[in-house]
N, C-alpha and C positions, 0 to 999 in steps of 0.2 A: 778434428777428424782423424788426423794422422795418428795421434796418440791412441784413440779408440781402436783404430785398425791394428796398431801394434799390440795392444792388450788382447784383442780378439785373436790375433795370430798366436800369441803366447798361450792363451787359454786353449786353443785347438791343439797346439803342440803338447800341452800337458794333459790333454783329454779331459778337460774340465768344462764341457759344453752342455751338459744336461742338468736338469733340476736336482736329481739324486746325487750326481757327482759334486755339484756345488754344496749340497747339504752335508755330504760326507767328507769333503775335502778339509784338510787342516788349514788354518789361517795362514800359516807360513807358505803353503803351496799357492794359495790364492794371491798372497802378497808378492810372491816370486813371479807371478803372471802379470803383475802390475796393478792389482787392485789395492786401493787404500782401505783403511779400516772401515770407513763409512761405506765405500762401494761394496765391501764384503758384506756388510750388514744389509744393504739394499739388495744385493744379489740373492742372499739367503731369504730375505723377505719375499722376493719375487718367486723363488723356488717353492717356498712354503705356501704361497697363495694358491697354487694349483689352478691357475686360470685355464678355462677351457677355450683355447684360442680358436678352435673350429666354431664354437658357438658364437664367439665375437663377430665372426664373418657375417652372420645373419642378424645379429642384435641391432637394435636402433642405436644411432649415434650417441644419444644421451646415456644409454645403458653401457655402451663400450667405455665411455669416458668415466662414468661413475664406477665401473668395475676396476678400472686401472688406477684411479686416484686413491683407492682404498689401500693400495700397496705402498708402504713407506719407501720414499725415494722417487715415487712417480707423482708428479704434479700435473696441474691442468694442461700446461704447455706440452709436456711430454705425451700425455694421453691424446691430445688433439693431433699432434704430429704423427703419432702412431696410427690414428684413425685415417688421417689423410694419405700417408705414404705406404703403410703396411697393409691397410685394408682397402685403400683406393676410394675412400668416401669422397663424394663430390660436394657435400654441403657442410663441411667442417671448416672452421676458421680459427686460427691461433691468435686471438685478440691481444694477448700479452706479448706477442713476438715484437721485439724492438725494431727489427728490419722492416717488418710490415708497417709498424707505426711510423718509422722514418720515411718509408716510401710514400705513405699516404700524405705525410707533411709536405714532401717535395712535389708530389703529383698534383695535389689540390691547393698548393701554395698557402698552407696553413701557417699561422705565426708560431706555433709550437707543435711538437710531436703530440698527436692525440693520445690520451690515456686509454686504458682498456675499455672503459665504459663507452667512450666516444667511438672507439674502433668497432665495438659491438653494434652501435647504432648505424654507423657508416656501412658496415658489412651486411646489415639486414637487406639492403637494396639488391644485394648480389645473390640472395637465396633464389633458387636451390643450387647455385654454382659457386659457393663461397670458396671452396678449395681451389677451383680454377682461378678465381680472383686473387687468391693468395699467391699462387704460382706466378701470375702476371706481375703482381706487386714485388715479389722477390726478384724476378727478372729485371723489372724496372730499377729496383734498388741497386742491383749489380752494375747496371749501366750507369746509373747516376753517381754512384760512389767512384767508379773509374773516372768518370768525367770530372768529378770534383777533387780527385786525388785522395779520397778517403780510404784509409786502410784498416 
């Protein structure tokens, strides 16, 4: 998170914060701000996607996620996290999140960390509040890892 904040600070200082500016910027300028070649490619793909973020606010969860995962560099987890935190969706769950999986293993005393499919089945019971359940599991994970000395 600290490195992302540092990159964002450098991007703002270089005035490289809008889609047009990303598309028009030289690779060297973007690299100077801290973006790797791959991140430059992903940033440009996102800028070229011309996503209507206002429309996403009222779109169904599945449509939000489907729209975002079409952009190179944005996977299922990123799209789900965006829906949960940026759009405030109440019924989205990041089934592939390792911290959620580990929290479920600890909380439910499972022999192994549940895979994505198992997490999907487990989370069904929490609908329509799966995002709330995720936040509770993340909080539980933080407490559990501190207790167990996990870093």
